[in-house]
N, C-alpha and C positions, 0 to 999 in steps of 0.2 A: 411174253404177251405180244410181242411182234409178229405179224403174220404178212406173206408176200402178197402183193396189191393182186397178180393174177395167177391163178391156180390153172393148170390144164385141165383139170378134174371138174371144173365148173361148166356148169351150162352157160352157153352164151347170153341167154337171158339174164342169169345171175350174175354175169360179169358186166353187162350192161347196166344193170341197176346199181350195182359196186361202184363202177366208176362213176356212175351219175351221183351217188352219194359223196363219193370224193371230192366232185367238182363244186357240188354245193358245200360241202365242208371248206373248200380253199377260198369260195366266195365269200363266205361268214368271217374268214379270215382276215380277206382283203377289206371287208367292207368295217368289220371294227378297228383293223389298224388304221384305217384312214379317219376316224372321228376325232374331233378336238376332245371329247371325254373319254373318261377311262373305258379301257376293254371291259365288257361284261360276260364273265364267263358262265353266269346262271343261262343265259341266253343260249350258249353252246351247248352245255349239257341238257338243257330242254329238248335241245333240237336231236341231239343223240338219244334222248329216251324215245323221241316220237319214232325215230328209226330202228330201232333195237328193242325196245321193251324194258330194258334193263334201268335200274337207277343207281346215280352216281353220285360222289361227293368230291369235291376236291378241297384237300385239306392243307391249309399253308403250313410252312417250316415250322412254327411256332405251336403247333396243334390246333390253330385257329379254322373253323370249318368258314372255308371263303366263298362257297357256293355248293347248292345242293337240289338233287330234283326234289319235287315236292313228295313223291312215294317213298323216298329212302327212310330208312328207320334211324333217324338222329340218336336214339340213343345208346346205339352201339358204338360210335363215336366217342362215346364219354366212358366206354367198359374198362376198367383197371388193365383187364387183359389184353385189349389192343395198344394201349399206351406205350410199352417198350417197344412193339414191332413198329410202331409209327416212328418213334426216334431212331431206329435203326435204318430206317427206308430215308428219314431225313438226312442223315449224317454221311450216308450213300455206304453202308456196311453192306446193304443188299439192294437189287436192283428191281426186285419183283417177290411179293409172298402171297400165299394164300393161308385162310385161315378160318375159324367159325366162332362167331360169339351168339351164344344160345342157340337158337334156329336158324340163323342167319350166315349164310356162307358167305366171305369177302375175298375178294382178289384185289391186291394192292400194286402200284406201281409208281416208282420214284421217278419224277419228270425231272428234265433239265440237265446240264452237264456239271452244275457246281452245287456244293452242298450250303447252305442248308436246301434240301430238295423239297418241292411241294408233293403230295401223294395222291393221285386218282386211285379212289377208294370204290369199287363196282360190288354191290350188293347182287348176288349170285344165285338166280332164284333156281337154278339147274344147269344143265348142257347148254352152253350158249354156241349157236353157228358159226363156222370158221369166219362167214362174211361179218358177223356183227363183233367179232372177237377184235378181228383187223379194224373195222372202224373205230371200236373204242380205243385202241393202241394208237391210231392215226389221230383222233381228237385229242387225245393226252399230248400228243406233239405239238399241235395248235394252241392247244391252251397254254403250254410252256413258252410257244414262241408270241402270243399275247400277253402274257405275263413280261417277259423279255422286254417287249416294245414299252410297256407300262413302264418299267424300270428305266427305260433309257429316256422315255419323255420326261421322265419326274426329274433324273439326272440332267436331262438337258435345261430343262426348266429354271433348277436351282443354279446351274451353270449361269445363265444368261443374267437370272436376278442378282447374281454376284457379280457380276462381270458388268452390270449397270451401276449398281453402288460403287465399285470400283472408280469407273468413269466419272459418277458425278462427284466421288472424294476426288480425283484429281482436280477435275474443273474448279470445285471449291477453293481447291490449294491456289489453283492459278487467279482464281477472282479476287484472293486474298493478297495478291503478288507476290507467292512465295513459289517459284518451280522450283526451287531444291526441294522442299517438303514433298511435291507432286511425284518428285524422281524417287524419291524415298519410299513411297506408296506403291512403286510398281516393279520395284528392286528384282532384276531378273529378268523381265519381260517390259522394258521403258519403250513406250510408241514414240515413235519419231518425231510427233510433236514437241516432245520436251526435251529434244535437242536442236529445236528451232531457234533462230536468232530472234524472228517476227510471226505474229501471228495475225490472223485476218478472222474474224468472227462472222460467219454467217448464221442467220436466225430464220429460220423455214417455217413459215406458218402452213401447218398441214393438218389440222385437227386433232383432237384428242384419241380418235378410235385408229389411226395410221401412224402415228410417231414411233410408238413401240417396235411395230412391224419393219419401219424404215430403217429404224436403227439396227434391227436384228439383220436385215437382208444384208446391208453392206459392212457388216461387223467381219473381221477376220479371225484366222484361228486364235490368236491370242486375248481375243476380247475387246481388242479397241478396233479403229478405223483405218488403218493406214498413215497417212500423215497427219489425220487429225481425229476428232472424238463427235460422238452425235450423242447427245445429252438429253433428254426430255426436260422441258423448263419446268421445275416445281412451281412457279408462282403461275404462269398460264399455260392451261391445260393444252391449247393447240399448238404450241411453239416448239421446236426442235433445236436446242442452239448446237452450232459445228463450228467450233474453233479449228481452222486450219492452217498448217505452215505455211508462210509466205515468204521463204527463202530464195532467190534467184535461182533460176533452173530445175525449182521444184516441180517436175511434170505431173507426178504423182498428184500434189496438191491441187495441180490446176484441174486434173481431171476429176478429182472429187468436187470442186467445183462446180464444174459442169454438169456433172450429177445431179447437184440440185437444183440448176437451172433446168434441167431436162424434166426434173419431176414438177416443176412447175408450168413448164409449157403444157404438160402432157394434162393437168389437172387443174380445169379453171377455177377452184376454190382454193388454190396453193398461192403463198406469195412468199417473197425473198427478200432480208433485207443484210446489207453489206457493208461492213464497217473498212475502214482505212486499216492498211497494214500497222502494226503495233509491238514492240518488243513484248515478248513473252511477258514480262512481270507488270505489263499493262493491260492484260486481259480485261480486266474489269471496264478501262475506259472503250476498249473497243467492244463486248459486249454493250455499252450504254450507247455507242454510235450503231450498233447493228438495232437496238429498239427504234431508234428514232427513224433510221431508213425503212424498216419493215412496215411502221406504222403510215408512212407517206405510200410504199412500195403497194399496200393493200387498196389502195385506189386510183391506181395510177393504171393506166391499160396495158402494159408489159409485165405488172407485178413483180416485177426485179428492180433493185433500186440500190446503187451504192451511197454510200454516206456523203453528202455535203453539207459541210457546216465551218463554223469559225472555232478559232481557239478557245476553250473554256475559259469565262470570265476570270476564276479563281487564279488562272496562269498570268493574268494581264493587271490585276490589281498590284499596286505599290505594295512590295512584298512585306517590308518591315511594318508598315503600319495595318495591313491586313494580319498579318500574325498577331499583332497588337489586341486589334478588335476581336479576334477569334479566340486567342486566350483568354480575354476578360468576360466574353459573353459565354463561354464554355466552362468556367471556374467553378460554377456550383455542381457540375457534374464530377468533378475529379474525385471524389469518395466513392463513386459508383462503381460495382463491379464490371470489369470489362464485359461480361455478356449484356450487360445493360447498354452499354455503349454501341456494341454491335446491333443489338436488335431496334436501338434508334435511328443508327445509320442506315437500314435496311427499310423502317417504318415510313420515314419522312420521303421516302420514293417508292415503296410498295404498298397494295393493301394489306391489311393485317392477316387476312387469310393466308397469304402470299408468304409472309413472314412467317407466319407459323408453319408453313411447311419448310421452309428453307432450316428454320431451327430444331425442327423437331420437336414444337412444344405448342400449347393450345392456343387459341386466340384469347382468350381470356387472361393468359400468362402476357403475351404481347401487350394486350392493354393496359395490365399492372404496371408493365415497365414505362409506357409511353406516359402513363398518367405520372408517374412519380418524378419522370425526366420533366416534365412539363411545370410539375409545381416547383422544381428545383430552379429551372430556368425564369419562371414568372413569367410561362406564354403559354397559349393556349394550341396544343398540336393538332387541333382538330383544324387551326385555320391553316389556310393555304401559304399564306404570305410567312406566318412563323415557321412552318416547315421548312420553306425557301431560305431564310436566314439559317435555321440549324443546319440545314445540306450545306449551305455555303460554307458554315465555322468548321463543319468537320472536315470539309475536304480541303482546308486550310492548315488545319491542325487537331489534334486530339484535345481530350478534354482535361491533359493535365501541361497545355502548351503554355508556357510563360508569355506573360506581355513583355513585347520588347520595347514598348514606348510609353510614356507617362504623359498626360493622362491619356488612354486608350481612346481613340477615334470612334465614332458613332457609325453604324451602316449606312446610314445617310450621307456621313461625309465621305466613307468609301466609293460611294456610288456616285458622286459627285465629280470624282476625280477624272483630267480629261482621259485617261486610258479606258476607265469604265463607260463614259459618256459616249465614247467613241463606237466601243463594242456595242451599247446599246442601239445606237442609230443604227449601225451596220445591220444588226439582229433585226430591228424593226423593219426597216427598208421596207422589205416587198410586202410586209403586211399594210403598210400606210397607202400603197396604191390602189389598194380596195378599202375604202373609208368603211363601210358598213361591217365588214370582217374585223377590222381594226376595233371599231366602237363595241361590235359585241365581245371581242376578247378581252376589252379593259372591263367592259361592266361584269363580264363573268368572273373576273378576277376581284372585283369591288366587291360582290355579294358570294364569295367564298365558294368559286366553282359550282354555284347550285343553278341548273339548266332553267329550272321552272321561275325562279326569281329573274334571272336574266330574261326569259322569254317576256314576264310581267312587266319588266322595267322598260323594255324596248317595244312592247307592245305587237311583239311577232309568236309565232308558235315553237313550242319545243323543238321540233323538228327542223325549225328554220336555223335555230341557235345551234343544234349539231351539224347541221350541214355548214353553217358560216366557220365553225371550230374544226371541222374536217378541212375544210379550205384553207384556214391558217395552219395546220399542221401541214400541208403541202409547200405554200408559200415558205414557212419559217424552217421546213426541214425538221421538225422537232415533234415529239409524240407528245401530245396533249392530254390525250383521255383515256391512256393506259397506264403509266406509270408517272411519276412525279418529275423527272430528271428535267423533261422539256417545259412542264409547267413552271419550275423554279427559274429557268432562264427567261420566261416571259415575264415572269414577278418582277426579276430584278431590272430587265431592260425597261419596263414601264416605270419602274420607280426611278430609274437613272434618267429618264427623257420627261419626268415630272407630271407623268400621266396618271400617277397614283401620289396621293398624299405620302409624308414620311413616316 
């Protein structure tokens, strides 16, 4: 069916018209190929009908009518006599054919280089002018290109989706402290990050509409990001988690960190929190630091902040007594499945919707696990101070940890030890220099982090309470309003300095 574009026998006016039609056809190809949505072959077929007057159908490889002009006699496509011919063209046994079904004459052409081929079916009302025949053939080629563009887009989207899922799984393994599992997941294409000795987590706030695009923009051919990863945070929609290798001489890692800083400089709504370097198995600790740094960075002029903080309280408590208290406190949970413990560990720090996303379960299921654990422990896990206690205990040992001292000390006794009180004074020092902010933070904890009740008790507005808490975040270098980890530190510090009752 293919015909040469220029024929010496054509009159110049006809040649000009034909070239204009080809130009318009290419413009339609370019316009459809550049769309985010799928290409629409019906639009192209309708344009062909307006140019030539013929009715056309595009039949997919399985015999499905993919697009058809309004005047095409659709009943002929279901005729038994046509089915074997469509099958031969789809298999590639022949490239073109002509037949007649009832009173309708049909011309058929297989499209594309690979079987199964789509088939262009033309309802031939009579002799077709040479220009029209050539335009029909060229339109078939354009339709084939559009189909291949659509298939390539589908394949690309599937690849990026799977790459994102793999990156998230790798990050989850690192958060669980298991780099070996992360390497097994990536066998054959291990990203450089997993061979690094140390990692620094960068947490970029860029908004939910931009983070997938950023991750895809800087993705390498293997689906990773050179010496790091970019993983959309499943808990907070606007955050992009970027663990980056931090070994000496890692120039690629330095460049990747500079890319994130440049994004913040170029976008006034972005912010970046950066952790200290940590061993790869301590990625979870690095992530926690990045969360604190980001909370403060979002309200500082440069919007980029590296973590500045103390050694965690759990590392400073007298080890033997701390393990005894944690083991005794958590013993009621020993019979619960590991899944419940994992959920509780997350639920005392993150909101329940975020935990549900992390675990791939419903929010109601999270609530049921939390309720069961609270009943066994005899505490209300809706209370900030109870969550802080559970979080500290779980950071010291698991629910099956055996007490090493009898009788086990109380949490109140642990927080009265010299190491704990020294930690608490150093932690609260910057806050105590601004008395009204210290008072707001203490009152906020006393009323279980209820901003409205805090405002009523202090005789100020809710906006004032929130402003004071933002100031407290900056002074303490801790996130207080997004996750629970900074809040837990504040609870224990106030308890240890007698600012809260036991």
